[in-house]
PDB file of N, CA, C and O in Angstrom:
ATOM      1  N   ASP A   1     195.415 -34.075  86.023  1.00  0.00           N
ATOM      2  CA  ASP A   1     194.038 -35.291  85.949  1.00  0.00           C
ATOM      3  C   ASP A   1     194.476 -35.526  84.122  1.00  0.00           C
ATOM      4  O   ASP A   1     194.899 -34.642  83.378  1.00  0.00           O
ATOM      5  N   LYS A   2     194.199 -37.046  83.742  1.00  0.00           N
ATOM      6  CA  LYS A   2     194.707 -37.754  82.854  1.00  0.00           C
ATOM      7  C   LYS A   2     193.900 -37.247  81.832  1.00  0.00           C
ATOM      8  O   LYS A   2     194.526 -37.224  80.772  1.00  0.00           O
ATOM      9  N   ALA A   3     192.802 -36.848  81.737  1.00  0.00           N
ATOM     10  CA  ALA A   3     192.220 -36.557  80.771  1.00  0.00           C
ATOM     11  C   ALA A   3     192.513 -35.325  80.304  1.00  0.00           C
ATOM     12  O   ALA A   3     192.719 -35.142  79.104  1.00  0.00           O
ATOM     13  N   ARG A   4     192.568 -34.219  81.323  1.00  0.00           N
ATOM     14  CA  ARG A   4     193.099 -33.162  81.187  1.00  0.00           C
ATOM     15  C   ARG A   4     194.599 -32.865  80.144  1.00  0.00           C
ATOM     16  O   ARG A   4     194.706 -32.071  79.210  1.00  0.00           O
ATOM     17  N   ASP A   5     195.450 -33.646  80.609  1.00  0.00           N
ATOM     18  CA  ASP A   5     196.649 -33.949  80.314  1.00  0.00           C
ATOM     19  C   ASP A   5     196.676 -34.365  78.839  1.00  0.00           C
ATOM     20  O   ASP A   5     197.554 -33.920  78.100  1.00  0.00           O
ATOM     21  N   ARG A   6     195.528 -35.395  78.295  1.00  0.00           N
ATOM     22  CA  ARG A   6     195.397 -35.893  77.161  1.00  0.00           C
ATOM     23  C   ARG A   6     194.882 -35.129  76.378  1.00  0.00           C
ATOM     24  O   ARG A   6     194.765 -35.337  75.170  1.00  0.00           O
ATOM     25  N   ASP A   7     194.529 -34.197  76.949  1.00  0.00           N
ATOM     26  CA  ASP A   7     193.673 -33.218  75.700  1.00  0.00           C
ATOM     27  C   ASP A   7     194.556 -31.832  75.238  1.00  0.00           C
ATOM     28  O   ASP A   7     194.369 -31.149  74.231  1.00  0.00           O
ATOM     29  N   LYS A   8     195.808 -31.601  76.545  1.00  0.00           N
ATOM     30  CA  LYS A   8     196.463 -30.787  75.997  1.00  0.00           C
ATOM     31  C   LYS A   8     197.568 -31.183  75.129  1.00  0.00           C
ATOM     32  O   LYS A   8     198.068 -30.379  74.343  1.00  0.00           O
ATOM     33  N   VAL A   9     198.090 -32.757  75.272  1.00  0.00           N
ATOM     34  CA  VAL A   9     198.707 -33.384  74.454  1.00  0.00           C
ATOM     35  C   VAL A   9     198.223 -33.309  73.017  1.00  0.00           C
ATOM     36  O   VAL A   9     198.952 -33.002  72.073  1.00  0.00           O
ATOM     37  N   GLU A  10     196.686 -33.673  72.910  1.00  0.00           N
ATOM     38  CA  GLU A  10     196.036 -33.907  71.721  1.00  0.00           C
ATOM     39  C   GLU A  10     196.065 -32.071  70.825  1.00  0.00           C
ATOM     40  O   GLU A  10     196.170 -31.868  69.615  1.00  0.00           O
ATOM     41  N   LYS A  11     195.958 -31.224  71.725  1.00  0.00           N
ATOM     42  CA  LYS A  11     195.953 -30.023  71.345  1.00  0.00           C
ATOM     43  C   LYS A  11     197.573 -29.581  70.748  1.00  0.00           C
ATOM     44  O   LYS A  11     197.780 -29.000  69.683  1.00  0.00           O
ATOM     45  N   LEU A  12     198.378 -29.921  71.510  1.00  0.00           N
ATOM     46  CA  LEU A  12     200.045 -29.632  70.974  1.00  0.00           C
ATOM     47  C   LEU A  12     200.089 -30.612  69.523  1.00  0.00           C
ATOM     48  O   LEU A  12     200.815 -30.286  68.584  1.00  0.00           O
ATOM     49  N   ARG A  13     199.260 -31.782  69.482  1.00  0.00           N
ATOM     50  CA  ARG A  13     199.699 -32.328  68.525  1.00  0.00           C
ATOM     51  C   ARG A  13     199.171 -31.637  67.062  1.00  0.00           C
ATOM     52  O   ARG A  13     199.775 -31.492  66.000  1.00  0.00           O
ATOM     53  N   ALA A  14     197.939 -31.313  67.417  1.00  0.00           N
ATOM     54  CA  ALA A  14     196.767 -30.878  66.340  1.00  0.00           C
ATOM     55  C   ALA A  14     197.772 -29.581  65.786  1.00  0.00           C
ATOM     56  O   ALA A  14     198.093 -29.327  64.625  1.00  0.00           O
ATOM     57  N   ASP A  15     198.214 -28.731  67.292  1.00  0.00           N
ATOM     58  CA  ASP A  15     198.649 -27.425  66.516  1.00  0.00           C
ATOM     59  C   ASP A  15     199.828 -27.560  65.697  1.00  0.00           C
ATOM     60  O   ASP A  15     199.942 -26.787  64.746  1.00  0.00           O
ATOM     61  N   VAL A  16     200.924 -28.613  65.964  1.00  0.00           N
ATOM     62  CA  VAL A  16     202.078 -28.783  65.053  1.00  0.00           C
ATOM     63  C   VAL A  16     201.675 -29.452  63.871  1.00  0.00           C
ATOM     64  O   VAL A  16     202.433 -29.109  62.964  1.00  0.00           O
ATOM     65  N   VAL A  17     200.697 -30.367  63.423  1.00  0.00           N
ATOM     66  CA  VAL A  17     200.232 -30.329  62.342  1.00  0.00           C
ATOM     67  C   VAL A  17     199.421 -29.281  61.550  1.00  0.00           C
ATOM     68  O   VAL A  17     199.461 -29.369  60.323  1.00  0.00           O
ATOM     69  N   ARG A  18     198.981 -28.691  61.890  1.00  0.00           N
ATOM     70  CA  ARG A  18     198.506 -27.329  61.435  1.00  0.00           C
ATOM     71  C   ARG A  18     199.441 -26.371  61.048  1.00  0.00           C
ATOM     72  O   ARG A  18     199.417 -25.908  59.907  1.00  0.00           O
ATOM     73  N   THR A  19     200.237 -26.035  61.853  1.00  0.00           N
ATOM     74  CA  THR A  19     201.258 -25.033  61.801  1.00  0.00           C
ATOM     75  C   THR A  19     202.443 -25.171  60.810  1.00  0.00           C
ATOM     76  O   THR A  19     203.059 -24.287  60.213  1.00  0.00           O
ATOM     77  N   VAL A  20     202.627 -26.798  60.794  1.00  0.00           N
ATOM     78  CA  VAL A  20     203.868 -27.422  59.876  1.00  0.00           C
ATOM     79  C   VAL A  20     203.333 -27.236  58.691  1.00  0.00           C
ATOM     80  O   VAL A  20     203.901 -26.476  57.907  1.00  0.00           O
ATOM     81  N   ASP A  21     202.026 -27.951  58.290  1.00  0.00           N
ATOM     82  CA  ASP A  21     201.351 -27.835  57.289  1.00  0.00           C
ATOM     83  C   ASP A  21     201.374 -26.471  56.522  1.00  0.00           C
ATOM     84  O   ASP A  21     201.679 -26.278  55.345  1.00  0.00           O
ATOM     85  N   ASP A  22     200.994 -25.605  57.438  1.00  0.00           N
ATOM     86  CA  ASP A  22     201.118 -23.951  56.948  1.00  0.00           C
ATOM     87  C   ASP A  22     202.280 -23.468  56.712  1.00  0.00           C
ATOM     88  O   ASP A  22     202.407 -22.262  56.501  1.00  0.00           O
ATOM     89  N   GLY A  23     203.255 -24.251  56.704  1.00  0.00           N
ATOM     90  CA  GLY A  23     204.823 -23.706  56.346  1.00  0.00           C
ATOM     91  C   GLY A  23     205.509 -23.184  57.715  1.00  0.00           C
ATOM     92  O   GLY A  23     206.651 -22.760  57.537  1.00  0.00           O
ATOM     93  N   ARG A  24     205.131 -23.142  58.779  1.00  0.00           N
ATOM     94  CA  ARG A  24     205.804 -22.433  60.004  1.00  0.00           C
ATOM     95  C   ARG A  24     206.261 -23.437  60.767  1.00  0.00           C
ATOM     96  O   ARG A  24     206.056 -24.611  60.459  1.00  0.00           O
ATOM     97  N   ALA A  25     207.075 -22.998  62.081  1.00  0.00           N
ATOM     98  CA  ALA A  25     207.219 -23.960  62.838  1.00  0.00           C
ATOM     99  C   ALA A  25     206.624 -23.636  64.153  1.00  0.00           C
ATOM    100  O   ALA A  25     206.025 -22.563  64.233  1.00  0.00           O
ATOM    101  N   VAL A  26     206.705 -24.505  65.345  1.00  0.00           N
ATOM    102  CA  VAL A  26     206.078 -24.145  66.281  1.00  0.00           C
ATOM    103  C   VAL A  26     207.343 -23.838  67.451  1.00  0.00           C
ATOM    104  O   VAL A  26     208.151 -24.729  67.713  1.00  0.00           O
ATOM    105  N   VAL A  27     207.401 -22.723  67.996  1.00  0.00           N
ATOM    106  CA  VAL A  27     208.412 -22.482  68.942  1.00  0.00           C
ATOM    107  C   VAL A  27     208.099 -22.971  70.396  1.00  0.00           C
ATOM    108  O   VAL A  27     206.974 -22.714  70.826  1.00  0.00           O
ATOM    109  N   ALA A  28     208.681 -23.420  70.927  1.00  0.00           N
ATOM    110  CA  ALA A  28     208.616 -24.181  72.336  1.00  0.00           C
ATOM    111  C   ALA A  28     209.659 -23.849  73.483  1.00  0.00           C
ATOM    112  O   ALA A  28     210.858 -24.094  73.350  1.00  0.00           O
ATOM    113  N   ASN A  29     209.173 -23.337  74.495  1.00  0.00           N
ATOM    114  CA  ASN A  29     209.825 -22.807  75.562  1.00  0.00           C
ATOM    115  C   ASN A  29     210.092 -24.136  76.602  1.00  0.00           C
ATOM    116  O   ASN A  29     209.105 -24.474  77.256  1.00  0.00           O
ATOM    117  N   ILE A  30     211.169 -24.803  76.776  1.00  0.00           N
ATOM    118  CA  ILE A  30     211.077 -25.946  77.464  1.00  0.00           C
ATOM    119  C   ILE A  30     212.262 -26.121  78.516  1.00  0.00           C
ATOM    120  O   ILE A  30     213.309 -25.512  78.299  1.00  0.00           O
ATOM    121  N   ALA A  31     212.150 -26.880  79.582  1.00  0.00           N
ATOM    122  CA  ALA A  31     212.886 -26.980  80.321  1.00  0.00           C
ATOM    123  C   ALA A  31     212.756 -28.218  81.245  1.00  0.00           C
ATOM    124  O   ALA A  31     211.689 -28.727  81.590  1.00  0.00           O
ATOM    125  N   GLY A  32     214.281 -28.721  81.673  1.00  0.00           N
ATOM    126  CA  GLY A  32     214.453 -30.058  82.001  1.00  0.00           C
ATOM    127  C   GLY A  32     215.090 -30.851  81.309  1.00  0.00           C
ATOM    128  O   GLY A  32     216.089 -30.555  80.653  1.00  0.00           O
ATOM    129  N   THR A  33     214.403 -32.319  81.408  1.00  0.00           N
ATOM    130  CA  THR A  33     215.580 -33.165  80.289  1.00  0.00           C
ATOM    131  C   THR A  33     214.269 -33.954  79.903  1.00  0.00           C
ATOM    132  O   THR A  33     213.304 -34.180  80.633  1.00  0.00           O
ATOM    133  N   ALA A  34     214.518 -34.443  78.155  1.00  0.00           N
ATOM    134  CA  ALA A  34     213.775 -35.199  77.638  1.00  0.00           C
ATOM    135  C   ALA A  34     214.752 -36.362  76.833  1.00  0.00           C
ATOM    136  O   ALA A  34     215.969 -36.396  76.655  1.00  0.00           O
ATOM    137  N   THR A  35     213.739 -37.222  76.465  1.00  0.00           N
ATOM    138  CA  THR A  35     214.799 -38.296  75.284  1.00  0.00           C
ATOM    139  C   THR A  35     213.794 -38.137  74.107  1.00  0.00           C
ATOM    140  O   THR A  35     212.593 -37.908  73.964  1.00  0.00           O
ATOM    141  N   ASP A  36     215.020 -38.402  73.243  1.00  0.00           N
ATOM    142  CA  ASP A  36     214.695 -38.383  71.840  1.00  0.00           C
ATOM    143  C   ASP A  36     214.281 -39.481  71.496  1.00  0.00           C
ATOM    144  O   ASP A  36     214.418 -40.301  72.405  1.00  0.00           O
ATOM    145  N   THR A  37     213.632 -40.070  70.189  1.00  0.00           N
ATOM    146  CA  THR A  37     213.163 -41.356  69.658  1.00  0.00           C
ATOM    147  C   THR A  37     214.491 -42.443  69.307  1.00  0.00           C
ATOM    148  O   THR A  37     214.316 -43.625  69.011  1.00  0.00           O
ATOM    149  N   ASP A  38     215.834 -41.778  69.410  1.00  0.00           N
ATOM    150  CA  ASP A  38     217.067 -42.122  69.494  1.00  0.00           C
ATOM    151  C   ASP A  38     217.672 -42.828  70.560  1.00  0.00           C
ATOM    152  O   ASP A  38     218.565 -43.670  70.459  1.00  0.00           O
ATOM    153  N   GLY A  39     216.985 -42.324  71.842  1.00  0.00           N
ATOM    154  CA  GLY A  39     217.149 -42.694  73.211  1.00  0.00           C
ATOM    155  C   GLY A  39     218.217 -41.793  73.605  1.00  0.00           C
ATOM    156  O   GLY A  39     218.677 -42.018  74.724  1.00  0.00           O
ATOM    157  N   ASN A  40     218.703 -40.863  72.980  1.00  0.00           N
ATOM    158  CA  ASN A  40     219.552 -39.665  73.368  1.00  0.00           C
ATOM    159  C   ASN A  40     218.881 -38.488  74.451  1.00  0.00           C
ATOM    160  O   ASN A  40     217.895 -37.844  74.092  1.00  0.00           O
ATOM    161  N   THR A  41     219.308 -38.339  75.373  1.00  0.00           N
ATOM    162  CA  THR A  41     218.886 -36.905  76.564  1.00  0.00           C
ATOM    163  C   THR A  41     219.277 -35.747  75.926  1.00  0.00           C
ATOM    164  O   THR A  41     220.302 -35.565  75.269  1.00  0.00           O
ATOM    165  N   HIS A  42     218.168 -34.795  76.229  1.00  0.00           N
ATOM    166  CA  HIS A  42     218.471 -33.411  75.747  1.00  0.00           C
ATOM    167  C   HIS A  42     218.142 -32.675  77.074  1.00  0.00           C
ATOM    168  O   HIS A  42     216.940 -32.691  77.343  1.00  0.00           O
ATOM    169  N   SER A  43     218.940 -32.034  77.961  1.00  0.00           N
ATOM    170  CA  SER A  43     218.713 -31.539  79.143  1.00  0.00           C
ATOM    171  C   SER A  43     219.178 -29.898  79.352  1.00  0.00           C
ATOM    172  O   SER A  43     220.276 -29.481  78.985  1.00  0.00           O
ATOM    173  N   PHE A  44     218.191 -29.096  79.974  1.00  0.00           N
ATOM    174  CA  PHE A  44     218.409 -27.817  79.816  1.00  0.00           C
ATOM    175  C   PHE A  44     217.445 -27.343  81.112  1.00  0.00           C
ATOM    176  O   PHE A  44     216.305 -26.882  81.082  1.00  0.00           O
ATOM    177  N   GLU A  45     218.202 -27.588  82.106  1.00  0.00           N
ATOM    178  CA  GLU A  45     217.474 -27.123  83.176  1.00  0.00           C
ATOM    179  C   GLU A  45     217.258 -25.861  83.642  1.00  0.00           C
ATOM    180  O   GLU A  45     216.503 -25.619  84.583  1.00  0.00           O
ATOM    181  N   GLY A  46     217.951 -24.948  82.968  1.00  0.00           N
ATOM    182  CA  GLY A  46     217.724 -23.441  83.224  1.00  0.00           C
ATOM    183  C   GLY A  46     216.681 -23.141  81.882  1.00  0.00           C
ATOM    184  O   GLY A  46     216.333 -21.962  81.825  1.00  0.00           O
ATOM    185  N   GLY A  47     216.254 -23.828  81.037  1.00  0.00           N
ATOM    186  CA  GLY A  47     215.336 -23.505  80.081  1.00  0.00           C
ATOM    187  C   GLY A  47     215.965 -23.326  78.698  1.00  0.00           C
ATOM    188  O   GLY A  47     217.168 -23.092  78.589  1.00  0.00           O
ATOM    189  N   HIS A  48     215.138 -23.437  77.623  1.00  0.00           N
ATOM    190  CA  HIS A  48     215.901 -23.234  76.331  1.00  0.00           C
ATOM    191  C   HIS A  48     214.717 -23.213  75.394  1.00  0.00           C
ATOM    192  O   HIS A  48     213.694 -23.810  75.727  1.00  0.00           O
ATOM    193  N   TYR A  49     214.786 -22.551  74.216  1.00  0.00           N
ATOM    194  CA  TYR A  49     213.675 -22.457  73.286  1.00  0.00           C
ATOM    195  C   TYR A  49     214.336 -23.527  71.829  1.00  0.00           C
ATOM    196  O   TYR A  49     215.442 -23.518  71.291  1.00  0.00           O
ATOM    197  N   ILE A  50     213.281 -24.240  71.597  1.00  0.00           N
ATOM    198  CA  ILE A  50     213.457 -25.213  70.476  1.00  0.00           C
ATOM    199  C   ILE A  50     212.526 -24.742  69.433  1.00  0.00           C
ATOM    200  O   ILE A  50     211.730 -23.828  69.647  1.00  0.00           O
ATOM    201  N   SER A  51     212.644 -25.516  68.025  1.00  0.00           N
ATOM    202  CA  SER A  51     211.462 -25.104  66.994  1.00  0.00           C
ATOM    203  C   SER A  51     211.137 -26.497  66.680  1.00  0.00           C
ATOM    204  O   SER A  51     211.963 -27.362  66.388  1.00  0.00           O
ATOM    205  N   VAL A  52     209.328 -26.711  66.800  1.00  0.00           N
ATOM    206  CA  VAL A  52     208.941 -28.077  66.175  1.00  0.00           C
ATOM    207  C   VAL A  52     208.953 -27.788  64.718  1.00  0.00           C
ATOM    208  O   VAL A  52     208.403 -26.724  64.434  1.00  0.00           O
ATOM    209  N   VAL A  53     209.440 -28.463  63.723  1.00  0.00           N
ATOM    210  CA  VAL A  53     209.876 -28.310  62.236  1.00  0.00           C
ATOM    211  C   VAL A  53     208.948 -29.196  61.223  1.00  0.00           C
ATOM    212  O   VAL A  53     208.517 -28.907  60.107  1.00  0.00           O
ATOM    213  N   GLY A  54     208.811 -30.246  61.923  1.00  0.00           N
ATOM    214  CA  GLY A  54     207.836 -31.295  61.225  1.00  0.00           C
ATOM    215  C   GLY A  54     207.523 -32.304  62.134  1.00  0.00           C
ATOM    216  O   GLY A  54     207.705 -32.341  63.351  1.00  0.00           O
ATOM    217  N   TYR A  55     206.943 -33.255  61.244  1.00  0.00           N
ATOM    218  CA  TYR A  55     206.221 -34.278  62.267  1.00  0.00           C
ATOM    219  C   TYR A  55     206.172 -35.592  61.234  1.00  0.00           C
ATOM    220  O   TYR A  55     206.585 -35.532  60.076  1.00  0.00           O
ATOM    221  N   ARG A  56     205.643 -36.698  61.797  1.00  0.00           N
ATOM    222  CA  ARG A  56     205.183 -37.973  61.051  1.00  0.00           C
ATOM    223  C   ARG A  56     204.382 -38.606  61.818  1.00  0.00           C
ATOM    224  O   ARG A  56     204.311 -38.343  63.018  1.00  0.00           O
ATOM    225  N   ASP A  57     203.690 -39.495  61.267  1.00  0.00           N
ATOM    226  CA  ASP A  57     202.499 -40.510  62.306  1.00  0.00           C
ATOM    227  C   ASP A  57     201.351 -39.433  62.500  1.00  0.00           C
ATOM    228  O   ASP A  57     200.782 -39.471  63.591  1.00  0.00           O
ATOM    229  N   GLY A  58     201.031 -38.700  61.798  1.00  0.00           N
ATOM    230  CA  GLY A  58     199.872 -37.892  62.189  1.00  0.00           C
ATOM    231  C   GLY A  58     200.610 -37.166  63.386  1.00  0.00           C
ATOM    232  O   GLY A  58     199.931 -36.791  64.341  1.00  0.00           O
ATOM    233  N   GLY A  59     201.617 -37.010  63.372  1.00  0.00           N
ATOM    234  CA  GLY A  59     201.887 -35.781  64.589  1.00  0.00           C
ATOM    235  C   GLY A  59     202.187 -36.454  65.915  1.00  0.00           C
ATOM    236  O   GLY A  59     202.176 -35.777  66.943  1.00  0.00           O
ATOM    237  N   LYS A  60     202.414 -37.560  65.940  1.00  0.00           N
ATOM    238  CA  LYS A  60     202.406 -38.275  67.012  1.00  0.00           C
ATOM    239  C   LYS A  60     203.855 -38.452  67.418  1.00  0.00           C
ATOM    240  O   LYS A  60     204.202 -38.625  68.586  1.00  0.00           O
ATOM    241  N   ILE A  61     204.889 -38.384  66.124  1.00  0.00           N
ATOM    242  CA  ILE A  61     206.599 -37.952  66.314  1.00  0.00           C
ATOM    243  C   ILE A  61     206.693 -36.594  65.708  1.00  0.00           C
ATOM    244  O   ILE A  61     206.029 -36.269  64.724  1.00  0.00           O
ATOM    245  N   VAL A  62     207.606 -35.742  66.371  1.00  0.00           N
ATOM    246  CA  VAL A  62     207.791 -34.377  66.012  1.00  0.00           C
ATOM    247  C   VAL A  62     209.257 -34.186  65.645  1.00  0.00           C
ATOM    248  O   VAL A  62     210.145 -34.803  66.233  1.00  0.00           O
ATOM    249  N   THR A  63     209.431 -33.551  64.923  1.00  0.00           N
ATOM    250  CA  THR A  63     211.211 -32.954  64.332  1.00  0.00           C
ATOM    251  C   THR A  63     211.406 -31.844  65.118  1.00  0.00           C
ATOM    252  O   THR A  63     210.728 -30.837  64.915  1.00  0.00           O
ATOM    253  N   ILE A  64     212.350 -31.891  66.108  1.00  0.00           N
ATOM    254  CA  ILE A  64     213.081 -30.634  66.728  1.00  0.00           C
ATOM    255  C   ILE A  64     214.180 -30.342  66.008  1.00  0.00           C
ATOM    256  O   ILE A  64     215.078 -31.148  65.764  1.00  0.00           O
ATOM    257  N   ALA A  65     214.127 -28.751  65.512  1.00  0.00           N
ATOM    258  CA  ALA A  65     215.445 -28.136  65.423  1.00  0.00           C
ATOM    259  C   ALA A  65     215.595 -27.258  66.708  1.00  0.00           C
ATOM    260  O   ALA A  65     214.814 -26.523  67.313  1.00  0.00           O
ATOM    261  N   ASP A  66     217.217 -27.706  66.934  1.00  0.00           N
ATOM    262  CA  ASP A  66     217.609 -27.302  68.146  1.00  0.00           C
ATOM    263  C   ASP A  66     218.997 -26.454  67.883  1.00  0.00           C
ATOM    264  O   ASP A  66     219.765 -27.078  67.151  1.00  0.00           O
ATOM    265  N   SER A  67     219.384 -25.449  68.223  1.00  0.00           N
ATOM    266  CA  SER A  67     220.806 -24.726  68.216  1.00  0.00           C
ATOM    267  C   SER A  67     221.873 -24.958  69.061  1.00  0.00           C
ATOM    268  O   SER A  67     223.013 -24.514  68.924  1.00  0.00           O
ATOM    269  N   ALA A  68     221.303 -25.938  70.268  1.00  0.00           N
ATOM    270  CA  ALA A  68     221.983 -26.041  71.014  1.00  0.00           C
ATOM    271  C   ALA A  68     223.009 -26.446  70.998  1.00  0.00           C
ATOM    272  O   ALA A  68     223.971 -25.884  71.523  1.00  0.00           O
ATOM    273  N   ASN A  69     223.058 -27.801  70.233  1.00  0.00           N
ATOM    274  CA  ASN A  69     224.273 -28.584  69.803  1.00  0.00           C
ATOM    275  C   ASN A  69     224.410 -28.838  68.291  1.00  0.00           C
ATOM    276  O   ASN A  69     223.583 -29.514  67.680  1.00  0.00           O
ATOM    277  N   PRO A  70     225.342 -28.349  67.788  1.00  0.00           N
ATOM    278  CA  PRO A  70     225.735 -28.175  66.365  1.00  0.00           C
ATOM    279  C   PRO A  70     225.795 -29.735  65.638  1.00  0.00           C
ATOM    280  O   PRO A  70     225.417 -29.955  64.488  1.00  0.00           O
ATOM    281  N   ASN A  71     226.390 -30.820  66.628  1.00  0.00           N
ATOM    282  CA  ASN A  71     225.933 -32.229  66.081  1.00  0.00           C
ATOM    283  C   ASN A  71     224.883 -32.843  66.023  1.00  0.00           C
ATOM    284  O   ASN A  71     224.859 -33.930  65.447  1.00  0.00           O
ATOM    285  N   GLN A  72     223.993 -32.425  66.477  1.00  0.00           N
ATOM    286  CA  GLN A  72     222.590 -32.836  66.547  1.00  0.00           C
ATOM    287  C   GLN A  72     221.561 -31.731  66.508  1.00  0.00           C
ATOM    288  O   GLN A  72     220.898 -31.328  67.463  1.00  0.00           O
ATOM    289  N   ALA A  73     221.530 -31.331  65.340  1.00  0.00           N
ATOM    290  CA  ALA A  73     220.985 -29.944  64.958  1.00  0.00           C
ATOM    291  C   ALA A  73     219.497 -30.259  65.028  1.00  0.00           C
ATOM    292  O   ALA A  73     218.694 -29.394  65.377  1.00  0.00           O
ATOM    293  N   SER A  74     219.071 -31.677  64.650  1.00  0.00           N
ATOM    294  CA  SER A  74     217.725 -32.118  64.838  1.00  0.00           C
ATOM    295  C   SER A  74     217.521 -33.519  65.206  1.00  0.00           C
ATOM    296  O   SER A  74     218.319 -34.452  65.119  1.00  0.00           O
ATOM    297  N   TYR A  75     216.644 -33.509  65.515  1.00  0.00           N
ATOM    298  CA  TYR A  75     215.834 -34.980  66.176  1.00  0.00           C
ATOM    299  C   TYR A  75     214.505 -35.415  66.308  1.00  0.00           C
ATOM    300  O   TYR A  75     213.727 -34.484  66.097  1.00  0.00           O
ATOM    301  N   ARG A  76     213.957 -36.463  66.573  1.00  0.00           N
ATOM    302  CA  ARG A  76     212.614 -36.709  66.291  1.00  0.00           C
ATOM    303  C   ARG A  76     212.287 -37.067  68.289  1.00  0.00           C
ATOM    304  O   ARG A  76     213.090 -37.567  69.077  1.00  0.00           O
ATOM    305  N   MET A  77     211.237 -36.714  68.497  1.00  0.00           N
ATOM    306  CA  MET A  77     210.371 -37.108  69.572  1.00  0.00           C
ATOM    307  C   MET A  77     209.059 -37.188  69.634  1.00  0.00           C
ATOM    308  O   MET A  77     208.189 -36.500  69.101  1.00  0.00           O
ATOM    309  N   ASP A  78     208.982 -38.438  70.603  1.00  0.00           N
ATOM    310  CA  ASP A  78     207.459 -38.645  70.519  1.00  0.00           C
ATOM    311  C   ASP A  78     206.835 -37.242  71.353  1.00  0.00           C
ATOM    312  O   ASP A  78     207.379 -36.487  72.158  1.00  0.00           O
ATOM    313  N   VAL A  79     205.322 -37.266  70.722  1.00  0.00           N
ATOM    314  CA  VAL A  79     204.684 -35.706  70.929  1.00  0.00           C
ATOM    315  C   VAL A  79     204.467 -36.082  72.352  1.00  0.00           C
ATOM    316  O   VAL A  79     204.579 -35.040  72.997  1.00  0.00           O
ATOM    317  N   ASP A  80     204.226 -37.016  73.094  1.00  0.00           N
ATOM    318  CA  ASP A  80     203.938 -37.101  74.576  1.00  0.00           C
ATOM    319  C   ASP A  80     205.200 -36.444  75.481  1.00  0.00           C
ATOM    320  O   ASP A  80     205.092 -35.576  76.346  1.00  0.00           O
ATOM    321  N   GLU A  81     206.240 -37.016  75.093  1.00  0.00           N
ATOM    322  CA  GLU A  81     207.420 -36.707  75.526  1.00  0.00           C
ATOM    323  C   GLU A  81     207.733 -34.999  75.318  1.00  0.00           C
ATOM    324  O   GLU A  81     207.933 -34.442  76.398  1.00  0.00           O
ATOM    325  N   LEU A  82     207.793 -34.241  74.310  1.00  0.00           N
ATOM    326  CA  LEU A  82     207.480 -33.228  74.027  1.00  0.00           C
ATOM    327  C   LEU A  82     206.825 -32.467  74.985  1.00  0.00           C
ATOM    328  O   LEU A  82     207.412 -31.585  75.613  1.00  0.00           O
ATOM    329  N   ALA A  83     205.229 -32.838  75.204  1.00  0.00           N
ATOM    330  CA  ALA A  83     204.469 -32.304  75.622  1.00  0.00           C
ATOM    331  C   ALA A  83     204.527 -32.234  77.328  1.00  0.00           C
ATOM    332  O   ALA A  83     203.849 -31.515  78.063  1.00  0.00           O
ATOM    333  N   ARG A  84     205.519 -33.179  77.681  1.00  0.00           N
ATOM    334  CA  ARG A  84     205.812 -33.185  79.147  1.00  0.00           C
ATOM    335  C   ARG A  84     207.238 -32.015  79.382  1.00  0.00           C
ATOM    336  O   ARG A  84     207.478 -31.311  80.363  1.00  0.00           O
ATOM    337  N   TRP A  85     207.908 -32.135  78.250  1.00  0.00           N
ATOM    338  CA  TRP A  85     208.924 -31.215  78.239  1.00  0.00           C
ATOM    339  C   TRP A  85     208.597 -29.786  78.487  1.00  0.00           C
ATOM    340  O   TRP A  85     208.992 -29.169  79.477  1.00  0.00           O
ATOM    341  N   ILE A  86     207.920 -29.332  77.621  1.00  0.00           N
ATOM    342  CA  ILE A  86     207.335 -27.754  77.760  1.00  0.00           C
ATOM    343  C   ILE A  86     205.979 -27.714  78.932  1.00  0.00           C
ATOM    344  O   ILE A  86     205.417 -26.620  78.975  1.00  0.00           O
ATOM    345  N   ALA A  87     205.614 -28.421  79.542  1.00  0.00           N
ATOM    346  CA  ALA A  87     204.497 -28.608  80.531  1.00  0.00           C
ATOM    347  C   ALA A  87     204.887 -27.259  81.544  1.00  0.00           C
ATOM    348  O   ALA A  87     203.888 -26.638  81.907  1.00  0.00           O
ATOM    349  N   SER A  88     205.887 -26.855  81.924  1.00  0.00           N
ATOM    350  CA  SER A  88     205.903 -25.979  82.897  1.00  0.00           C
ATOM    351  C   SER A  88     206.629 -24.616  82.075  1.00  0.00           C
ATOM    352  O   SER A  88     207.149 -23.681  82.684  1.00  0.00           O
ATOM    353  N   ARG A  89     206.556 -24.702  80.772  1.00  0.00           N
ATOM    354  CA  ARG A  89     206.969 -23.544  80.207  1.00  0.00           C
ATOM    355  C   ARG A  89     205.820 -22.982  79.019  1.00  0.00           C
ATOM    356  O   ARG A  89     205.293 -21.870  78.993  1.00  0.00           O
ATOM    357  N   GLY A  90     205.665 -23.860  78.281  1.00  0.00           N
ATOM    358  CA  GLY A  90     204.620 -23.336  76.961  1.00  0.00           C
ATOM    359  C   GLY A  90     205.134 -23.237  75.805  1.00  0.00           C
ATOM    360  O   GLY A  90     206.348 -23.329  75.624  1.00  0.00           O
ATOM    361  N   TYR A  91     204.187 -23.015  74.765  1.00  0.00           N
ATOM    362  CA  TYR A  91     204.700 -22.666  73.428  1.00  0.00           C
ATOM    363  C   TYR A  91     203.835 -21.597  72.504  1.00  0.00           C
ATOM    364  O   TYR A  91     202.831 -21.005  72.898  1.00  0.00           O
ATOM    365  N   SER A  92     204.407 -21.482  71.259  1.00  0.00           N
ATOM    366  CA  SER A  92     203.223 -20.580  70.840  1.00  0.00           C
ATOM    367  C   SER A  92     203.449 -21.054  69.074  1.00  0.00           C
ATOM    368  O   SER A  92     204.551 -21.390  68.639  1.00  0.00           O
ATOM    369  N   SER A  93     202.612 -21.014  68.507  1.00  0.00           N
ATOM    370  CA  SER A  93     202.041 -21.662  67.165  1.00  0.00           C
ATOM    371  C   SER A  93     202.076 -20.710  66.271  1.00  0.00           C
ATOM    372  O   SER A  93     201.689 -20.927  65.123  1.00  0.00           O
TER     373      SER A  93
END
């Protein structure tokens, strides 16, 4: 249901803003493939952990710290895309 999905994205956005403003990161357990704001795909079919370490535009764009690829240790992603990426796994703030 779209309203419930929107509520989940809004909660994630608010959690990221609050947690990062508090000097901490949000840890997300993701699975599948997502595309960052530069158009690069990040694929972890077996699951993977990432950290959300920053944001801009009030949390609409988030900064991801990812240990999987040293050549791209951080990237930005739309919070809606992040929400889809973690939907099957979850996160903790």
